[in-house]
N, C-alpha and C positions, 0 to 999 in steps of 0.2 A: 503493498499499499504505500504511494506517495502522499510526505506530509502537507497539512494544508500551511499556507503564505503567511505569516501576519500582517497584516495590513489592515485599513480602516477605512471608510467615504469619508469623504470631505463635501457635506452638503452645501446644496445651493438654495438660500433664501427662500422660505417661502415654502418650502420643498414637503409633501405632507406624505413620503414613500417609509416604508418600516427599514428599519436598518436591520441585516441577518444580526444574531446574538450570537455569531462565532467568535469570538475573540479578533478582538482589532487595536495592533499595534507596526510600532513598523521595527523591520530590522532593518537594523544601523551595525558596518564593518566600516571594511573599505569603503563602502559606498552608499547614501543614503534615499531609499526608492519608498513613497510615498503613493500606495495606490488602494484599491479595495474590491474585493471580493470574498466571497462567498464558498466559494467552491475549490477544488486541486488545481491547484498552478503550477505542480512539480518542483517549489521548489523548498525546504527543509527550512524549520522552524529555527530562528536563530537564536545559540547560548544567550542564557539571559531574557530571553523576553519575556513581557510580564505574562503572569498566567491567567483565571478565568475570574480571577478579583478586579480583572478591568472590565468585566461585566458588571452593572447596577443593579440590583433589585428586582426591577420595571422593566429586565433583560432589554436597558441603552448602553452602545459605547458610552466606555469616559475612559480620555486616553491621560493614561499616568504621567504625573507631573517631571519624569525624570525623560519621559520622552521628547515632552512640550518644550524642555530645555535644550532638547540638542539638537532641536529642529530649530529653535532658536540660533544656534552657533553661525547654522547655515543661512541667516537672513528670511527664517519662514517662522512666520507666526501665524499658524493654522486655521487659528479663529479669523483671523483678518483677511488674510489666503484666499478663505472659504467665501467671503464675503466680499469679494470684489479689489484685495489687494493682491491680486497675479495681475493687474493691467499699468503697477506701478512700473514702469522700465526702466528707473532711474538705470544707469552704466552701473554704477555702481555694484550696485544691487541683482544687476544681473547676471544670473550664474554661467558659468564659461565653461568649466572645466568636468571632464567627465563622472571622478565621483560627486560634481554638486549637483548631478541630473534628482530634479525631484517635479514630480508629474501628478496630486493626488488628485480622485475623481472627482468630480463637483455633480450630482448628478442632477440629470434633465438640462443639462447647457447646453448637448449636444440635441438639441429639439432640428424636427423640418427642417423650421423657418432662417434657422439658421443657419444650417448644412447646406442647403438653399443659394443662399446669399453670399458662403463664399466665395472669395476674391482668387486666383491663382499670382505663385510669385514670381517675381521678375526674374529670369535667370536665363537670357538672353543675350545674343553676339553680331557687333557687328560684321562683318568679311574685314574687314579694318583691321581690327584688333586681333584676329590669329597670326600674329608677325611672328610666335616661336615655330615655324616649322622645321621638323627635322631634315626636311625634302624626300618626305614620304607622302606627306599625304594626296590623297587619291583627285581627281575631278569632283568637282562638286555633284552632287547626283543631280538626275530630276528627280522631283518633285512628284511620291506619288497620293494618291489622293486618299488618304485616311476612309474607311467604311466602316458602319455603324456594324458595333456586334449586336448579332440579332438577340433582343427578351427570349426567354429569358434568359438574362445575364450568366444568373448559374449554373444553368444547364449548358450554357458554350463555355464562360472562363469562367469557374468557381474562386480559383483561385487572386482573382481579380477583387481591386473594390478602390477607397478613398483614403487619405490619410488627411483628415481637420486639425488646424491646430491655431492658434493666436500667437499673432506676432507685431510689434511698435505701429506695423502699420496697418494692423485689423484684421480680422478674421480669415483664416488664406486654407488654402487648399491643394493638397499632390496624387498622386497616383503610387497604388502601390499593390504586393503580391503574398500573399502567403505561401513561406518554402519551408522543408520538411527541418529535425530537427531529428541528429542524428542520436543528440540525448535522451530525446525522447521519441522513437519510433509511435510512427502513428500517432501521438499527442503532442504535434509542434501547436507551440501558441508562437512561434516568431513569425515576424514580416519585412519586407524587404524592399526599401526605398529609397532618394536619393540624400545624400545627407546634407543639399539646403533647406532638405522638407522639415529637419526637426533639430537643425541649429544653424545661426546666423551668418557662421566661419568667421572671418580676421575679425570681423564691426562688432561684432555683436557676442550671444554665448545662445543654450536652450532656449528654443520655442516652447513654451507653455498651451497646457487643454490637450495633447497630443492623443489624438483616439484612432481607430480604425473601422472604418464601414463594412465587411464584404457584402459584393452585389449590390454598391448601393444601388435604389432605384432599382432594384430588379428585371419589373417591368417594359423598362422604358420609357420610363412619358414622359410629355414634356412639361417644363419649366412652369405652364402657366395650370396643366394639369397636375403640379406639386403643389397649388398655393391651398392647405388647407387637409394635406393629409394625416391621417397616421404616424407615429412613429414607424411600426412596423414595416409601413410599406416604403419609408427609405430607407429599414434598415433592417430587412427580415432576418439580419440573423444574428442581430443586437449588434451594440454599440462596444468596443477594443480597446482599452483603454492604453498606453503604451507606462507599465512597469519599470522597464528598463528602454531606455536607447543607451545604441554606440557607433559612433563614424569614427571614420578614419582622425589621425591628428593631422593631417595633409591638411583637410577642409578644415577641417578646425585653426589651422594657421595660417594658412591661403584660399581659402573659399572667396566670392568676392561675388554679389548680385549679380555683376555682368561685366561682359568683355573673357568669362572664360576661365576665371583665375579657380585653379583646385580643380576645376571639373573633371580630370584621370583621376582622382580620387572621391568624388562627388555620391557617396554612399552611403546607408546607414540599415543599421539591420534594429527593428523594436519586436524587442519580448512583451506583449500586450493579457489583456484582465479584462474579463466580465463585467460589464457598468452591471447587469443581474445577473443572476447567478444562470449558467448554463446548463445545472443539472450535474454537474462534477463533467462534462466534456470538454475536451481544449479547442483551440480554435479549430485545428485540422479535423479532429473529428467532425463539429460544428458544419462545416463549409463542406468536407467530405472531401476534399483533395488537399496536395498540397506541391509545388515545385522542389527536386532537388535544386542545388546552385551546384554548377560547375565551374571551382577556381582552376582546370586546365583545359579550356576552351579551347577548340583548335583556333589558329591566326586567320587572320581578315581572310586572306588570298581563298583558305580551307574552307570560310562558310558560305556555303551557297546560300539560306537564307535565314533573317533575321524576322518575328515579330514582335513589334512591340504593339501592348496593348497601353489604354490610357482613358481621361476622362479629360480632355480639353476643355478650358474654362474663357482662354481668351477668342474675341471676335475671330471667327465667326460662327464659332462657338459658343457653345451657355455653362458646362460644364456639368449638368445634368446626364447627360450616356454616356454610352462605355463605344470606344472608337478602336480600332485597331491599322495598323499599315506592317505589308509586307515586304522586304525589298533585299537584294544582298548586299550586303555591308562593303565599302569603301574601308582608307584609314583616314583619323584625322588627328595631326599631331598641332599642340597650340606652346607646346614648352621641350625645351630641347631636352630637358632634364628629368620630365613625365612618360610616362609610359600610352603609345598612340593609340586614341579611342575609335569605336565603331564610328560610321557615316552609314544614316540609309536616309532614302527621300521619304519623305511624308510630309504632312500641311497640319499635323494636329498641334498645336499652340498650347501654351501656359495650360498648367492644372492636368497634363500628362507628367509633369516633372514627377520620377519618384517610378512609374509603370512598367513591368518588368518585360524584358528583353528574353525572348524564348525562339532558341534552335535547338538542333541537335547538338546534345554533351558529347564529351569524351567517352561513351561507351554506344555514343547513337541514339539514344531517347531523349525525347525534350526537355529540358532543363533551363533556367535560366541562366542565362550569362552576362548582364548586362541591366543598367536600364536608365531609364531617360533622363539627360542631366542637360544638354544646353542644345537651344538652334538658334535659327535668327532671327533680329527681328521682325522682316518678314516670310519667316514660315519657309517652308517647302522642303527643310531636312532639318534632321535628328539627331544628336551625336552621347554619346554615354559609353563610360567605363572600361573598360577590359577589366576582369576581376582575378587581380592577380592575388600574390602569399601577402599583400596589405590589407584584402578585401577578407582574405581566408582567415586573417586574426582577430579579426572585428568579428566576424563570425562566431569562431569559437571559440571568442571570447563570451559572449550573451548565451551560445549555445553551453556552455561549461558551467555559468552565476548558477544556473535552472538547473542542472542533470540530479538526478533523483540522488 
């Protein structure tokens, strides 16, 4: 039997939902994680975690004072945070380093209207910005028209979904993919996306209220049709909050919103937990599928075809429907010191960032080999990082953290 990860829920003001009487606490070791769930997530309870005495006589969770004190050491007052203090983006209080990641669940924050109105992050480049070519960049590919994925999305691409987060610029959205976890076979809670969908790079720190919604708008309704719908219609497989996330050191140190800085290392791995109980099921079990990640995928000339999937949100798209592009990749070099990237023709725009790129892996079976990172201001192509040793180290670190 796998242990229940100590956790708790930060409530949105006015919420009437009942909190599970399962012990709520925080595991604080080399990292600080603030999340909530009453289900089995696969991580062990930390030594010294509070016992069931943290639950009062009415079955309500109380947060021990020593835990609150440790949160405050990281600049987090839970009561203030859940009541809106997360909106304070003072640079002095913007948590930046990996061990400082904090993402408490705020129930009902991601309602259908807030998800529908989320905007795409800017991660565009001008052709003139690409000045660090190693001499191996292939000609700009011809645009490939993005094709709508038929509804239901779950029947066609069950691993795909949207990542929502809050940034200083407002409520944002990216795309993401459920991936297999070798430490928890068949029971993965891991999601692959872009680094710029979780961290601001060299100009800031971790974004806030990061959550994943698999098969968002599964029926493929228009924005108008999504007005006033129930949460289940936009999130049929639930809302899964990031209880841990890692990206590359290169993205944190070099990443920029425009110009392609850090793009060759623009990837991230989320470990998630459900906002509501999932009956003890993992994310992989809930959606019924997960993709393996191939860190030894063939070199660009050997890849016959790549398929990129996402929810483009910038015009002419509105972010509500899933699209995909299929093309033979070429090479894109941005900085001489960085690995070359995959590049394909595709008219998807911002919002598709982080979406998975699938090809035949080293074993010939479909695998995630990249994710959407950058594209030109005028659209027409997309580029994604090749996943090598740095990506594998990020992946292994998240998998190992939640190993049974």
